[in-house]
C-alpha positions in Angstrom: 47.8 57.4 -21.9 49.4 60.3 -20.1 48.1 61.8 -16.9 47.7 65.6 -16.9 47.1 67.9 -14.0 45.2 71.0 -15.2 45.5 74.1 -13.0 43.0 76.9 -13.5 39.8 78.6 -12.3 37.4 75.8 -12.9 34.3 77.8 -11.9 31.8 77.4 -14.6 29.6 75.2 -12.4 29.7 78.0 -9.7 28.0 80.5 -12.0 31.1 81.9 -13.7 31.8 82.0 -17.4 33.7 79.0 -18.7 37.5 79.5 -18.9 40.2 77.5 -20.6 40.2 74.7 -18.0 36.4 74.2 -18.5 36.7 73.9 -22.3 40.1 72.4 -23.0 40.2 69.9 -20.1 37.1 67.9 -21.2 38.3 67.9 -24.9 41.6 66.4 -23.8 39.7 63.8 -21.8 37.8 62.8 -24.9 41.1 62.3 -26.6 42.0 59.7 -24.0 44.1 61.7 -21.6 43.6 61.3 -17.9 43.0 64.8 -16.5 42.9 65.9 -12.9 41.8 69.5 -12.1 42.5 72.2 -9.5 40.5 74.1 -8.5 36.8 74.6 -8.3 36.8 76.4 -5.0 34.9 79.7 -5.0 37.2 81.4 -2.5 40.3 82.6 -4.3 42.6 82.0 -1.3 41.2 78.5 -0.7 41.4 77.8 -4.4 45.1 78.8 -4.5 46.0 76.4 -1.6 44.1 73.6 -3.2 46.1 74.2 -6.4 49.3 74.1 -4.4 48.3 70.9 -2.5 47.2 69.1 -5.6 50.4 69.9 -7.4 52.5 68.8 -4.4 50.6 65.5 -3.9 49.3 64.2 -7.2 51.2 61.1 -8.2 52.0 59.9 -11.7 51.6 63.3 -13.3 53.3 63.5 -16.7 52.6 67.2 -17.2 50.9 70.2 -15.5 48.9 72.6 -17.7 48.6 76.0 -16.2 46.0 78.6 -17.3 48.1 81.8 -17.0 46.6 85.2 -16.6 47.9 88.7 -16.1 46.2 89.9 -13.0 46.4 88.4 -9.5 46.0 84.9 -10.9 49.4 85.3 -12.4 50.8 84.4 -9.0 49.2 81.0 -8.8 50.8 80.2 -12.1 54.2 81.3 -10.8 54.1 79.3 -7.5 52.7 76.2 -9.3 55.7 76.4 -11.6 58.1 76.5 -8.7 56.5 73.3 -7.2 56.8 71.6 -10.6 60.5 72.4 -10.8 61.0 71.0 -7.3 59.2 67.8 -8.2 60.9 67.7 -11.6 57.5 67.7 -13.5 57.2 69.4 -16.9 54.7 72.2 -16.9 53.1 74.2 -19.8 51.7 77.7 -19.2 48.7 78.4 -21.5 48.8 82.2 -22.0 45.4 83.8 -21.5 46.0 87.2 -20.0 45.7 90.1 -22.4 48.0 92.2 -20.2 50.7 89.6 -19.8 53.3 91.7 -21.7 53.0 94.3 -19.0 54.0 91.6 -16.5 57.3 91.3 -18.2 57.8 95.0 -17.6 56.7 95.0 -13.9 58.0 91.6 -12.8 60.7 90.5 -15.3 62.5 88.1 -12.9 59.3 86.2 -12.0 58.3 86.0 -15.7 61.7 84.7 -16.7 61.5 81.9 -14.1 58.0 81.0 -15.0 58.2 81.0 -18.8 61.9 80.2 -19.5 61.8 77.0 -17.4 58.5 75.7 -18.9 58.4 72.7 -21.2 56.8 75.1 -23.7 54.6 78.1 -23.6 51.3 77.8 -25.5 50.1 81.1 -27.1 46.5 81.1 -28.2 47.0 84.4 -30.0 49.5 85.8 -32.4 49.5 89.0 -30.2 51.0 87.2 -27.2 53.4 85.1 -29.3 54.8 88.3 -30.8 54.9 90.1 -27.4 56.7 87.1 -25.8 59.1 86.8 -28.7 60.2 90.4 -28.2 61.0 89.5 -24.6 63.2 86.7 -25.9 61.0 84.0 -24.4 61.9 80.6 -25.7 59.7 77.6 -26.6 56.7 79.4 -27.9 54.0 77.3 -29.5 50.9 78.8 -31.2 47.7 76.9 -30.5 44.4 78.8 -30.7 41.6 78.5 -28.2 39.4 75.6 -29.3 35.7 75.3 -29.7 33.5 72.4 -30.8 32.4 74.2 -34.0 29.6 71.7 -34.6 27.9 73.1 -31.4 27.5 76.5 -33.0 25.0 76.8 -35.9 25.8 79.7 -38.3 22.7 81.8 -38.8 22.5 83.8 -42.0 20.7 87.0 -41.0 18.7 88.6 -43.8 16.8 91.3 -41.9 19.0 93.2 -39.4 17.6 94.6 -36.2 19.3 96.7 -33.5 19.4 93.8 -31.1 22.8 93.5 -29.4 24.3 90.8 -27.2 27.1 91.2 -24.6 28.6 88.1 -23.0 31.3 88.5 -20.3 31.7 88.8 -16.6 30.5 92.0 -15.0 33.9 93.4 -14.0 35.6 96.8 -14.4 38.2 95.0 -16.7 35.5 94.2 -19.2 33.9 97.7 -19.1 30.2 96.7 -19.0 29.2 100.4 -18.5 30.4 101.1 -22.0 27.8 98.7 -23.4 25.0 100.9 -21.8 26.6 104.0 -23.3 26.7 102.3 -26.7 23.0 101.4 -26.4 22.1 104.9 -25.3 23.6 106.4 -28.4 22.2 103.7 -30.7 18.7 104.3 -29.3 18.8 107.9 -30.6 18.4 106.7 -34.1 17.0 103.3 -33.3 14.5 103.7 -30.4 13.6 100.0 -30.6 17.3 99.0 -29.9 17.7 96.3 -27.2 20.7 95.0 -25.3 21.1 91.6 -23.6 24.0 91.2 -21.1 25.0 87.8 -19.9 27.6 87.1 -17.2 28.3 86.8 -13.5 29.0 89.8 -11.2 32.7 89.6 -10.4 33.4 92.8 -8.6 30.1 94.6 -7.9 29.9 96.1 -11.4 26.4 94.7 -12.2 24.4 97.1 -9.9 25.9 100.3 -11.4 25.2 98.9 -14.9 21.6 98.2 -14.0 21.1 101.6 -12.4 22.5 103.4 -15.4 20.3 101.5 -17.8 17.2 102.2 -15.7 18.0 105.9 -15.4 18.4 106.2 -19.2 15.2 104.3 -19.8 16.9 101.7 -22.0 15.7 98.2 -22.9 18.3 95.9 -21.3 17.9 92.3 -20.3 20.2 90.7 -17.8 21.2 87.1 -17.2 23.7 86.3 -14.4 24.8 83.1 -16.0 23.5 80.8 -18.8 24.7 77.3 -19.8 26.5 77.4 -23.1 23.6 75.8 -24.9 21.2 78.4 -23.5 23.2 81.4 -24.6 23.8 79.9 -28.0 20.0 79.5 -28.3 19.5 83.1 -27.0 21.8 84.4 -29.8 19.3 83.4 -32.4 17.2 86.4 -31.3 20.1 88.9 -31.7 22.1 90.2 -34.6 25.1 91.9 -33.1 27.7 91.1 -30.5 29.8 93.8 -28.7 33.0 93.3 -26.8 33.8 96.3 -24.6 36.8 95.1 -22.6 39.9 97.2 -21.7 42.3 94.3 -22.0 41.9 91.1 -24.0 43.8 88.2 -25.6 41.7 85.7 -27.6 38.3 85.6 -25.9 36.3 82.4 -26.6 33.0 84.4 -26.3 34.0 86.5 -29.4 35.1 83.4 -31.3 31.7 81.8 -30.5 29.9 84.9 -31.6 31.7 84.9 -34.9 30.8 81.2 -35.4 27.1 82.0 -34.8 26.9 84.7 -37.5 26.6 87.6 -35.2 28.1 90.9 -36.4 31.0 91.5 -34.0 32.1 95.0 -32.9 35.0 95.1 -30.4 37.5 97.4 -28.8 40.9 97.1 -30.5 42.8 96.2 -27.3 45.4 93.5 -26.7 45.0 90.6 -29.1 41.7 91.7 -30.7 43.3 93.1 -33.9 45.0 89.7 -34.3 41.6 87.9 -34.0 39.5 90.5 -35.9 40.7 92.3 -39.0 38.8 95.6 -39.1 36.2 95.8 -41.8 36.9 92.3 -42.9 35.5 89.9 -40.3 34.4 92.4 -37.7 34.7 96.0 -36.7 37.1 97.5 -34.2 37.0 100.8 -32.3 39.2 102.5 -29.7 39.1 101.5 -26.1 36.1 103.0 -24.2 34.8 104.8 -27.4 31.1 104.2 -27.0 30.2 106.6 -29.8 32.5 104.9 -32.3 31.0 101.5 -31.3 27.5 102.8 -31.8 28.5 104.2 -35.2 30.0 100.9 -36.2 26.7 99.1 -35.3 24.8 101.7 -37.3 27.1 101.2 -40.3 26.3 97.5 -40.3 22.6 98.1 -39.7 22.5 100.3 -42.8 24.6 98.0 -45.0 23.3 94.4 -45.0 25.7 93.4 -47.7 28.7 94.5 -45.6 27.2 92.6 -42.6 26.9 89.5 -44.8 30.4 89.7 -46.1 31.9 90.2 -42.6 30.0 87.4 -40.9 30.7 84.9 -43.7 34.5 85.7 -43.4 34.3 85.5 -39.6 32.7 82.0 -39.8 35.5 80.8 -42.2 38.1 82.2 -39.9 36.8 80.5 -36.8 36.8 77.2 -38.6 40.5 77.2 -37.7 39.6 77.1 -34.0 37.6 73.9 -34.4 38.8 71.2 -32.0 39.2 68.7 -34.8 41.8 71.0 -36.3 43.4 72.3 -33.0 43.7 68.9 -31.3 46.6 67.8 -33.6 48.8 70.5 -32.2 48.0 69.5 -28.6 48.6 65.8 -29.4 52.0 66.7 -31.0 53.0 68.3 -27.7 51.5 65.9 -25.2 52.4 62.7 -27.0 56.0 63.7 -27.3 58.0 60.8 -25.7 60.3 63.3 -24.0 57.4 64.9 -22.1 
C-alpha cells in the first residue's frame, strides 16, 4: 500500500479545532494507506521547519498531501511544493482557504507554480473549483470534505427553543463578536435566548467577546475546546447553529451541524452559497449583518414546518459527504499506478 506524507496543521490534540489533516488522515489510514504527518508543533515557525524537514527527509513517499489555506499558511504549502519538485515527488494540494481566489490576484506567479505543477488539485467545494477554473488552473478534482456520518445522529426537533450553538476558533476571521450581536437582538423578542460558543482562542478574540456578552447581560456559555464526541452530545441541547465568518470554503463544523439536525444560519461568504441553498437546507445572510441573522433565526422559531423541511433536506445533502461515499474518489486518485 502506498505511503503518504500529509502536511497540515495537526493541532487538534493541542486544543485547536480539528482540520483536514486531523479528519482525512486517520480515514485514509483505515483504508490501509501508510500516513506520516507534519506537523503538530504549536509554534507556527517551528511547525513550518518541521514540515520542511519531514518533506526533505521522509523516504519511500509516494505522494504528499498538502492542506492549503489562503492566509499565512499558504506559504508552507508553496515551499513544500518546491521541495516536492526538487525530490521528484508528486504532491496534491487540498484547497481549504475560502480566500484562495484572492491569492491568485495578489500572488499569481506563486499560485501558478504551486497549483499548475501539482499532480492534481483537490477542491472540497464547487466554489473553489469554479474560481480556480476561471484562473485556468489545470487538474482540478472535486472531492468534498468527509465526515463519518454514522457518528452524527440526526435529531428531529419538534419544539424549537432559542438556543444557539457556535463552533469555530475565536479569531477575527470568524467574527465571533457578530454572534453576540445576534444574540442581543434575538433576546429582545426571546429573553430566554441562549448562546453556546465552542472553540480555542486563536488571536485574543475571546476576551472581547466575553466582555461584550457580560456588558449586555446575555446568557452565553463558553468552552475553549471539546472533543468531537462532547460537542456532538452538547448539540442535543441546542436547536440552531450560526456561522458568522468573514471568509469560508466548506467548513466541516457546518456540515456536522447539518447532519445533527440543527437549523443552520450562515453568512453567505465564499463557498457557503455552494454548501447551503438559501431557504432550502439553511438560511444565508450578508456578511456581518447581525440583525438579518437574528431575523433568520426568528423566522425559523416561528415556523416549525419550515425548520423541519430545511433540516431534513440538509441531512440528505450531507449524506454525500459520508466517508463511505467520498473514499472512492480518494482511492481513484491514490491507487492510480502513475502516482
